[in-house]
C-alpha positions as a Markdown table, in Angstrom:
| # | Residue | x | y | z |
|---|---|---|---|---|
| 1 | Met | 23.8 | -30.1 | 55.0 |
| 2 | Ala | 27.5 | -31.4 | 54.1 |
| 3 | Asp | 29.3 | -31.9 | 51.5 |
| 4 | Pro | 29.4 | -35.9 | 49.8 |
| 5 | Thr | 31.5 | -37.7 | 51.4 |
| 6 | Pro | 33.1 | -41.4 | 50.5 |
| 7 | Glu | 30.3 | -42.4 | 52.9 |
| 8 | Asp | 27.9 | -40.5 | 52.1 |
| 9 | Pro | 28.3 | -39.4 | 48.3 |
| 10 | Thr | 24.9 | -37.9 | 48.5 |
| 11 | Arg | 24.5 | -34.7 | 47.2 |
| 12 | Trp | 22.1 | -32.9 | 49.6 |
| 13 | Leu | 19.9 | -29.7 | 48.6 |
| 14 | Asp | 20.9 | -26.7 | 50.8 |
| 15 | Ser | 18.0 | -24.6 | 51.8 |
| 16 | Glu | 17.9 | -22.5 | 48.9 |
| 17 | Glu | 17.7 | -25.7 | 46.9 |
| 18 | Leu | 15.3 | -27.5 | 49.0 |
| 19 | Glu | 13.0 | -24.3 | 48.8 |
| 20 | Ala | 13.0 | -24.1 | 45.1 |
| 21 | Trp | 12.9 | -27.8 | 44.8 |
| 22 | Met | 9.7 | -27.4 | 47.0 |
| 23 | Ala | 8.2 | -24.6 | 45.1 |
| 24 | Leu | 8.2 | -26.3 | 42.1 |
| 25 | Thr | 7.0 | -29.8 | 43.3 |
| 26 | Thr | 3.8 | -27.8 | 44.2 |
| 27 | Val | 3.2 | -26.3 | 41.3 |
| 28 | Met | 3.7 | -29.6 | 39.0 |
| 29 | Met | 1.1 | -31.1 | 41.7 |
| 30 | Arg | -1.7 | -28.1 | 41.7 |
| 31 | Leu | -1.4 | -26.5 | 37.8 |
| 32 | Pro | -2.4 | -29.9 | 36.9 |
| 33 | Gly | -5.9 | -30.1 | 38.3 |
| 34 | Ala | -6.8 | -26.4 | 38.1 |
| 35 | Leu | -6.2 | -26.5 | 34.7 |
| 36 | Ser | -8.5 | -29.7 | 34.4 |
| 37 | Arg | -11.1 | -28.3 | 36.7 |
| 38 | Gln | -11.4 | -25.5 | 34.1 |
| 39 | Leu | -11.2 | -27.5 | 31.2 |
| 40 | Gln | -14.2 | -29.2 | 32.8 |
| 41 | Arg | -15.8 | -26.7 | 33.8 |
| 42 | Asp | -15.6 | -24.9 | 31.2 |
| 43 | Ser | -15.5 | -27.4 | 28.0 |
| 44 | Gly | -16.5 | -31.1 | 29.6 |
| 45 | Leu | -12.8 | -31.9 | 29.1 |
| 46 | Thr | -10.0 | -33.4 | 31.0 |
| 47 | His | -6.4 | -31.4 | 31.0 |
| 48 | Phe | -5.2 | -35.3 | 29.2 |
| 49 | Glu | -8.0 | -34.8 | 26.4 |
| 50 | Tyr | -7.4 | -31.2 | 25.8 |
| 51 | Leu | -3.9 | -32.4 | 25.3 |
| 52 | Val | -4.4 | -35.4 | 22.9 |
| 53 | Leu | -6.9 | -32.7 | 21.2 |
| 54 | Gly | -4.6 | -30.0 | 20.9 |
| 55 | Gly | -1.8 | -32.5 | 19.9 |
| 56 | Leu | -3.5 | -33.4 | 17.0 |
| 57 | Ser | -4.6 | -30.1 | 15.9 |
| 58 | Asp | -1.1 | -28.8 | 15.3 |
| 59 | Ala | 0.3 | -32.1 | 13.8 |
| 60 | Pro | 0.6 | -32.2 | 9.9 |
| 61 | Glu | -2.8 | -32.9 | 8.9 |
| 62 | Arg | -4.3 | -33.3 | 12.2 |
| 63 | Thr | -3.3 | -36.6 | 12.4 |
| 64 | Leu | -0.1 | -38.2 | 14.5 |
| 65 | Arg | 0.5 | -42.4 | 15.3 |
| 66 | Met | -0.7 | -43.2 | 18.5 |
| 67 | Ser | 3.1 | -44.0 | 19.9 |
| 68 | Glu | 4.2 | -40.0 | 18.8 |
| 69 | Leu | 0.7 | -38.9 | 20.6 |
| 70 | Ala | 1.6 | -41.2 | 23.8 |
| 71 | Glu | 5.0 | -39.6 | 24.0 |
| 72 | Phe | 3.8 | -36.3 | 23.1 |
| 73 | Thr | 1.1 | -36.4 | 26.2 |
| 74 | Gln | 3.5 | -38.3 | 28.5 |
| 75 | Ser | 1.3 | -41.0 | 29.1 |
| 76 | Gln | 1.0 | -45.3 | 28.3 |
| 77 | Leu | -0.4 | -46.5 | 24.8 |
| 78 | Pro | -2.7 | -48.2 | 27.4 |
| 79 | Arg | -4.6 | -44.8 | 28.9 |
| 80 | Leu | -3.9 | -43.0 | 25.8 |
| 81 | Ser | -6.0 | -46.0 | 23.5 |
| 82 | Gln | -8.7 | -45.7 | 26.2 |
| 83 | Val | -9.3 | -42.1 | 26.3 |
| 84 | Ala | -9.2 | -42.6 | 22.3 |
| 85 | Ala | -11.7 | -44.6 | 21.9 |
| 86 | Arg | -14.1 | -42.8 | 23.8 |
| 87 | Met | -13.1 | -39.8 | 21.7 |
| 88 | Glu | -13.4 | -41.8 | 19.1 |
| 89 | Gly | -17.2 | -42.7 | 20.2 |
| 90 | Arg | -17.8 | -39.2 | 20.2 |
| 91 | Gly | -16.6 | -38.3 | 16.6 |
| 92 | Trp | -13.8 | -36.0 | 18.2 |
| 93 | Leu | -10.9 | -38.8 | 16.4 |
| 94 | Val | -10.6 | -42.1 | 13.9 |
| 95 | Arg | -7.9 | -44.6 | 14.5 |
| 96 | Arg | -7.2 | -46.2 | 11.8 |
| 97 | Pro | -3.8 | -48.7 | 10.6 |
| 98 | Asp | -1.0 | -46.2 | 9.5 |
| 99 | Pro | -0.1 | -46.9 | 5.5 |
| 100 | Thr | 2.8 | -46.4 | 5.2 |
| 101 | Asp | 3.5 | -49.4 | 8.2 |
| 102 | Gly | 0.8 | -51.4 | 9.3 |
| 103 | Arg | 2.1 | -51.9 | 12.8 |
| 104 | Phe | 1.2 | -48.2 | 14.0 |
| 105 | Thr | -1.9 | -47.0 | 14.4 |
| 106 | Leu | -3.0 | -43.3 | 13.2 |
| 107 | Ala | -4.9 | -40.8 | 14.9 |
| 108 | Glu | -6.6 | -37.9 | 13.3 |
| 109 | Leu | -8.6 | -35.4 | 14.8 |
| 110 | Thr | -12.1 | -35.0 | 12.9 |
| 111 | Asp | -13.5 | -31.7 | 12.0 |
| 112 | Ala | -16.0 | -32.0 | 15.1 |
| 113 | Gly | -12.8 | -32.7 | 17.2 |
| 114 | Met | -11.3 | -30.0 | 15.8 |
| 115 | Ala | -14.5 | -27.9 | 17.0 |
| 116 | Val | -14.0 | -28.7 | 20.6 |
| 117 | Val | -10.5 | -27.7 | 20.6 |
| 118 | Val | -10.8 | -24.3 | 19.2 |
| 119 | Asp | -14.2 | -23.9 | 21.8 |
| 120 | Ala | -12.0 | -25.1 | 24.9 |
| 121 | Ala | -8.6 | -22.8 | 23.6 |
| 122 | Pro | -10.1 | -19.5 | 24.8 |
| 123 | Gly | -10.7 | -20.4 | 28.8 |
| 124 | His | -7.7 | -22.3 | 28.5 |
| 125 | Val | -5.5 | -20.0 | 27.5 |
| 126 | Asp | -7.2 | -17.3 | 30.0 |
| 127 | Ala | -6.3 | -20.2 | 33.2 |
| 128 | Val | -2.7 | -20.4 | 31.8 |
| 129 | Arg | -3.0 | -16.3 | 31.8 |
| 130 | Arg | -4.5 | -16.2 | 35.1 |
| 131 | Leu | -2.4 | -19.2 | 36.9 |
| 132 | Val | 1.1 | -18.8 | 35.6 |
| 133 | Leu | 1.8 | -15.8 | 33.5 |
| 134 | Asp | 0.0 | -13.0 | 35.1 |
| 135 | Pro | 1.7 | -13.5 | 38.3 |
| 136 | Leu | 5.2 | -12.8 | 36.7 |
| 137 | Thr | 7.0 | -10.2 | 35.4 |
| 138 | Ala | 8.5 | -10.3 | 31.7 |
| 139 | Thr | 11.7 | -10.6 | 33.0 |
| 140 | Gln | 10.5 | -13.8 | 35.1 |
| 141 | Ile | 8.6 | -15.0 | 32.0 |
| 142 | Arg | 11.8 | -15.0 | 30.1 |
| 143 | His | 13.7 | -16.9 | 32.7 |
| 144 | Leu | 10.9 | -19.3 | 33.3 |
| 145 | Arg | 11.2 | -19.9 | 29.5 |
| 146 | Glu | 15.0 | -20.5 | 29.9 |
| 147 | Ile | 14.6 | -23.0 | 32.9 |
| 148 | Gly | 11.8 | -25.0 | 31.0 |
| 149 | Thr | 14.1 | -24.9 | 28.3 |
| 150 | Arg | 17.0 | -26.4 | 30.1 |
| 151 | Leu | 14.7 | -28.8 | 32.3 |
| 152 | Arg | 13.0 | -30.3 | 29.3 |
| 153 | Ala | 16.6 | -30.7 | 28.0 |
| 154 | Ser | 17.6 | -32.7 | 30.5 |
| 155 | Leu | 14.4 | -34.6 | 30.5 |
| 156 | Asp | 15.2 | -35.7 | 26.9 |
| 157 | Ala | 18.1 | -36.8 | 27.8 |
| 158 | Glu | 17.3 | -38.8 | 30.6 |
| 159 | Gln | 14.4 | -40.6 | 28.7 |
| 160 | His | 16.5 | -41.0 | 25.2 |
| 161 | Gly | 19.8 | -41.7 | 27.3 |
């Protein structure tokens, strides 16, 4: 495509950029579904539920404010609250007011919830290896990490800028 002009300032994608963009969008659309199918089949979890459990399992004292958990899972609080209520009903987490600031709600992973994430993790890791890492060389994995880090920084700047 042509370079930007005053009449059309759009920086159109050239053919190589377009191919890279289409490859990335295909992965972004298909990978969550593939991971969710594996988790559903093997553990009865959605990918989102696994992210919630995993985020809490890595947090200090297995506890996060719901707003922090929403940011970690890239979800809106209403969606997270609905999922948290179902998980609470299953005994996987408990919610309570934050004692340092009652305006916030804490989510804490229970021992039962920790057992669920520990049980689901091997199958999930296997799927990540099979779908993402195994098709790549060690050099490509390093490049993927570098690319992901740069894209995450760009997205963080956009979100917080």
